[in-house]
C-alpha positions as CSV (number, residue, x, y, z in Angstrom):
1,M,-18.5,22.3,-10.9
2,K,-17.9,22.0,-7.2
3,A,-14.6,23.1,-5.6
4,D,-14.4,19.7,-3.9
5,T,-16.5,16.6,-3.8
6,G,-18.5,17.8,-0.8
7,H,-18.8,14.3,0.6
8,Y,-16.4,14.6,3.6
9,D,-14.6,17.1,5.9
10,Y,-11.0,17.3,6.7
11,W,-10.3,14.8,9.6
12,P,-6.7,14.2,10.4
13,Y,-5.5,10.7,11.0
14,L,-4.3,11.4,14.6
15,D,-6.6,11.3,17.6
16,R,-9.6,9.7,15.9
17,P,-11.9,7.3,17.9
18,K,-10.3,3.9,18.0
19,I,-11.4,1.3,15.5
20,R,-11.7,-2.3,16.9
21,W,-12.1,-5.0,14.3
22,P,-13.6,-8.4,15.1
23,G,-11.2,-10.6,17.1
24,N,-9.1,-7.4,17.9
25,A,-7.6,-7.7,14.4
26,R,-5.2,-5.0,13.5
27,V,-6.0,-5.0,9.8
28,A,-9.3,-5.6,7.9
29,F,-7.9,-7.2,4.7
30,W,-10.0,-7.6,1.5
31,V,-9.3,-8.4,-2.1
32,A,-11.4,-6.8,-4.8
33,P,-11.2,-8.7,-8.1
34,N,-12.4,-6.4,-10.9
35,I,-14.3,-8.9,-13.1
36,E,-15.3,-6.8,-16.1
37,F,-16.7,-7.0,-19.5
38,Y,-15.3,-4.8,-22.3
39,E,-17.0,-4.3,-25.7
40,L,-15.0,-4.6,-28.9
41,N,-17.0,-1.7,-30.4
42,P,-18.7,0.3,-27.6
43,P,-20.8,3.4,-28.1
44,V,-18.6,6.5,-28.6
45,N,-18.2,8.8,-25.5
46,P,-16.9,12.2,-26.5
47,S,-15.1,12.6,-23.2
48,R,-13.1,9.4,-23.3
49,A,-12.1,6.9,-25.9
50,A,-12.7,3.3,-24.8
51,W,-9.6,2.0,-26.5
52,P,-6.2,3.7,-27.0
53,H,-5.7,2.4,-30.5
54,P,-7.9,2.4,-33.6
55,S,-10.9,0.1,-34.0
56,P,-11.1,-2.9,-34.0
57,A,-9.1,-2.9,-30.7
58,V,-8.4,-6.7,-30.9
59,P,-5.3,-6.7,-28.6
60,G,-7.0,-4.9,-25.7
61,Y,-10.3,-6.8,-26.2
62,S,-8.7,-10.2,-26.4
63,I,-6.4,-9.9,-23.3
64,R,-9.5,-9.0,-21.3
65,D,-11.2,-12.0,-22.8
66,Y,-8.2,-14.0,-21.6
67,G,-8.9,-12.7,-18.1
68,N,-12.4,-14.1,-18.1
69,R,-11.4,-17.4,-19.8
70,V,-8.2,-18.2,-18.0
71,G,-7.1,-15.6,-15.5
72,H,-10.2,-15.7,-13.3
73,M,-9.8,-19.4,-12.8
74,R,-6.2,-19.0,-11.7
75,Q,-7.0,-16.2,-9.3
76,M,-10.1,-18.0,-7.8
77,K,-8.0,-21.1,-7.1
78,L,-5.3,-19.0,-5.4
79,L,-7.8,-17.1,-3.2
80,D,-9.4,-20.4,-2.2
81,K,-6.0,-21.6,-1.1
82,Y,-5.5,-18.7,1.3
83,G,-9.1,-18.5,2.5
84,V,-9.9,-15.2,0.9
85,R,-13.4,-14.5,-0.3
86,G,-13.3,-12.0,-3.2
87,S,-15.4,-8.8,-3.2
88,I,-16.1,-8.6,-6.9
89,S,-16.2,-5.2,-8.6
90,L,-18.6,-6.5,-11.2
91,S,-19.4,-5.2,-14.7
92,T,-22.9,-6.5,-14.5
93,A,-23.1,-7.4,-18.2
94,L,-21.0,-10.3,-17.1
95,C,-24.1,-11.8,-15.6
96,I,-25.4,-12.2,-19.2
97,H,-22.2,-12.9,-21.1
98,H,-20.5,-15.2,-18.6
99,P,-23.0,-16.5,-16.0
100,E,-20.6,-19.5,-15.3
101,I,-18.3,-17.0,-13.5
102,I,-21.1,-15.7,-11.4
103,A,-22.1,-19.2,-10.4
104,M,-18.5,-20.1,-9.3
105,C,-18.3,-17.0,-7.2
106,R,-21.7,-17.6,-5.6
107,E,-20.6,-21.1,-4.7
108,R,-17.8,-19.5,-2.7
109,D,-20.0,-16.9,-1.0
110,W,-18.0,-14.1,-2.7
111,E,-19.4,-10.5,-2.4
112,F,-20.7,-8.8,-5.6
113,F,-20.7,-5.0,-5.8
114,S,-21.5,-2.8,-8.7
115,H,-18.9,-1.6,-11.2
116,G,-21.5,-0.4,-13.7
117,I,-22.7,-2.4,-16.6
118,Y,-19.9,-2.4,-19.2
119,N,-16.4,-1.1,-18.4
120,T,-16.4,0.6,-21.8
121,R,-19.4,2.8,-21.0
122,Y,-18.6,5.8,-18.9
123,T,-20.5,8.1,-16.6
124,Y,-19.1,11.2,-18.4
125,G,-21.7,13.1,-20.2
126,M,-24.7,11.4,-18.6
127,S,-27.6,13.4,-17.2
128,E,-28.4,12.6,-13.6
129,A,-31.5,10.7,-14.7
130,Q,-29.3,8.6,-17.1
131,E,-26.8,7.8,-14.5
132,R,-29.5,6.9,-12.0
133,S,-31.0,4.5,-14.5
134,M,-27.6,2.9,-15.2
135,I,-26.8,2.4,-11.5
136,L,-30.3,1.1,-10.8
137,E,-30.0,-1.4,-13.7
138,S,-26.7,-2.6,-12.3
139,I,-28.2,-3.1,-8.8
140,E,-31.2,-4.9,-10.2
141,T,-29.1,-7.2,-12.4
142,I,-26.8,-8.2,-9.4
143,A,-29.9,-8.8,-7.2
144,Q,-31.5,-10.9,-9.9
145,H,-28.5,-13.1,-10.6
146,T,-27.0,-13.4,-7.1
147,G,-30.0,-13.1,-4.8
148,R,-28.8,-10.0,-3.0
149,A,-28.5,-6.4,-4.0
150,P,-25.0,-4.9,-3.9
151,A,-23.8,-2.9,-0.9
152,G,-20.9,-1.2,-2.6
153,Y,-20.2,0.8,-5.8
154,L,-17.1,1.6,-7.9
155,A,-17.9,3.8,-10.9
156,P,-17.2,2.1,-14.3
157,A,-13.6,2.7,-15.3
158,L,-13.5,5.2,-12.4
159,S,-15.7,7.6,-14.2
160,H,-17.8,9.8,-11.9
161,S,-20.2,12.6,-11.8
162,E,-21.1,15.0,-9.0
163,H,-24.1,12.9,-8.3
164,T,-22.6,9.3,-8.3
165,L,-22.4,8.7,-4.5
166,D,-25.7,10.5,-3.8
167,L,-27.5,8.3,-6.3
168,F,-26.1,5.0,-5.1
169,A,-26.9,5.9,-1.5
170,E,-30.4,6.9,-2.5
171,L,-30.8,3.5,-4.2
172,G,-29.9,1.6,-1.0
173,G,-26.1,1.3,-1.1
174,L,-24.0,1.3,2.0
175,Y,-20.5,2.1,0.8
176,S,-18.3,3.5,-2.0
177,C,-14.8,2.6,-3.2
178,D,-14.6,5.7,-5.4
179,L,-12.6,7.9,-2.9
180,F,-9.0,7.1,-2.2
181,H,-8.5,9.6,0.6
182,D,-7.9,7.4,3.7
183,D,-6.6,4.1,5.2
184,Q,-9.6,3.8,7.5
185,P,-13.4,3.8,6.6
186,T,-14.9,7.3,6.9
187,P,-18.5,8.6,7.0
188,L,-19.6,10.3,3.8
189,R,-22.1,13.1,3.5
190,V,-24.8,12.4,0.8
191,R,-27.7,14.7,-0.1
192,G,-30.4,12.3,1.1
193,G,-28.8,12.0,4.6
194,Q,-28.4,8.2,4.4
195,R,-25.7,6.5,6.5
196,F,-23.0,5.9,4.0
197,V,-19.3,5.2,4.2
198,S,-16.1,5.1,2.2
199,V,-14.3,1.8,2.4
200,P,-10.6,2.1,1.4
201,Y,-9.7,0.8,-2.0
202,S,-6.1,1.3,-3.1
203,L,-5.1,2.7,-6.4
204,E,-1.5,2.3,-5.4
205,L,-1.9,-1.5,-5.1
206,N,-4.3,-1.8,-8.1
207,D,-2.5,-4.2,-10.4
208,T,-3.4,-2.2,-13.5
209,I,-2.0,1.0,-12.1
210,A,1.1,-0.9,-11.0
211,Y,1.7,-2.9,-14.2
212,V,0.4,-0.6,-16.9
213,V,0.7,2.9,-15.6
214,N,3.7,2.7,-13.3
215,K,5.5,-0.1,-15.2
216,I,6.4,-2.1,-12.1
217,E,7.8,-5.6,-12.4
218,P,6.0,-8.4,-10.6
219,R,8.6,-9.0,-7.9
220,R,8.5,-5.3,-7.0
221,Y,4.7,-5.3,-7.0
222,G,4.7,-8.2,-4.5
223,Q,7.1,-6.4,-2.3
224,M,5.0,-3.2,-2.4
225,I,2.0,-5.2,-1.2
226,K,4.1,-6.6,1.7
227,D,5.5,-3.2,2.6
228,S,2.0,-1.7,2.6
229,F,0.8,-4.4,4.9
230,D,3.6,-4.0,7.3
231,R,2.9,-0.3,7.7
232,L,-0.9,-0.8,8.1
233,Y,-0.3,-3.7,10.5
234,A,1.9,-1.6,12.7
235,E,-0.5,1.3,12.8
236,G,-3.4,-1.2,13.4
237,A,-2.0,-2.0,16.8
238,E,-3.3,1.4,17.9
239,S,-6.5,1.6,15.8
240,G,-7.8,-0.7,13.1
241,T,-6.8,-0.1,9.5
242,V,-8.0,-1.4,6.1
243,M,-5.9,-2.9,3.4
244,C,-7.4,-3.6,-0.1
245,I,-5.7,-5.3,-3.1
246,P,-7.7,-4.5,-6.2
247,T,-6.9,-7.0,-9.0
248,H,-7.8,-7.7,-12.6
249,N,-7.9,-11.2,-13.9
250,Y,-6.1,-10.2,-17.1
251,Q,-3.3,-8.6,-15.1
252,V,-2.3,-10.3,-11.8
253,S,-3.2,-13.8,-13.2
254,C,-0.8,-13.8,-16.1
255,P,1.6,-16.7,-15.6
256,H,4.7,-14.6,-14.9
257,R,2.9,-12.4,-12.4
258,L,0.9,-14.8,-10.2
259,K,3.8,-16.0,-8.0
260,A,4.4,-12.5,-6.6
261,F,0.8,-12.1,-5.8
262,E,0.7,-15.5,-4.1
263,D,3.8,-14.7,-2.0
264,A,2.1,-11.6,-0.8
265,L,-1.2,-13.4,0.1
266,A,0.8,-16.0,2.0
267,Y,2.6,-13.3,3.9
268,I,-0.5,-11.4,4.9
269,T,-2.7,-14.4,5.8
270,G,0.1,-15.8,7.8
271,H,-0.6,-13.2,10.5
272,S,-3.2,-14.3,13.0
273,D,-4.5,-10.9,13.9
274,V,-5.8,-10.0,10.4
275,W,-9.5,-10.0,9.6
276,V,-9.8,-11.5,6.2
277,T,-13.1,-10.2,5.0
278,T,-15.1,-8.4,2.4
279,G,-16.0,-4.8,1.5
280,R,-19.6,-5.3,2.7
281,E,-18.6,-6.8,6.0
282,I,-16.2,-3.9,6.7
283,A,-18.9,-1.3,5.9
284,E,-21.5,-3.1,8.0
285,H,-19.2,-3.4,11.0
286,Y,-18.1,0.2,10.7
287,L,-21.7,1.4,10.4
288,A,-22.7,-0.6,13.5
289,H,-19.8,0.2,15.7
290,Q,-17.7,3.2,14.7
291,H,-19.8,5.5,12.4
292,D,-21.6,7.6,15.0
293,D,-18.4,8.1,17.1
294,A,-16.6,9.2,13.9
295,L,-19.3,11.7,13.1
296,A,-19.1,13.2,16.5
297,S,-15.3,13.5,16.2
298,I,-15.5,15.1,12.8
299,A,-18.1,17.6,14.1
300,A,-15.9,18.5,17.0
301,K,-12.8,19.1,14.9
302,N,-14.8,21.2,12.4
303,G,-16.6,23.6,14.8
304,G,-19.8,21.5,15.1
305,R,-20.5,21.1,11.4
């Protein structure tokens, strides 16, 4: 195993080349709904159990089914209200199991990026060839069902290998959400030499981490989102920042949680100098306007590497 990921160098936040977003926005704001499909009885992975309790895992399975039956509709209506196009972290099996959801998202010009095939099948233990095949299948499925290949990737259930980002870049991807190391996009080093970037995706504001791991109540979660925005908005006056809210339709869309999320959306979109956008658009803008200056800055700070 490597001592670190090998995909980026140390590059301190201060004294970077300035990022300018469209319209001189301070913050590039995007929402990443994780729209996933979980199997009741998935293949066993020796490195990680799909469910924390014995089979059949009806409670966990059915609440996720609730998300695709009920929660997605609530969240979609809310994002429509505030003019937010979702960037879907998609379990591509959803294209087969729930094509109606894909159709509704396409009607709204939402972005689709790959989150693997099933969120109950992990990268752990795969050979490089097996992982490549899985990523390629997810890319081809999205292209077939949406008309466009995905630009971004988030490993299924955040399961990675040493080759994940290299493989996605080689297969034509532009960005990864799998690194949580910055509040601005950053260039990534991949073995094929492709131009490839990390787009910030927040674990801290991920509703599953907030509600399930950190046991945070809805009101506090909503305030966390606002506090994060305030800090990134202030810093964005100097150089553009990125704010992502990753959601799950079986978490944030439960009736007792939705108001806190709506209050946060209203607060953020109530600021005029915010670029409400998608992960793809952030990556494309950064690649076109900031990527090369960033590489030169990183090389200068690391002795020309």
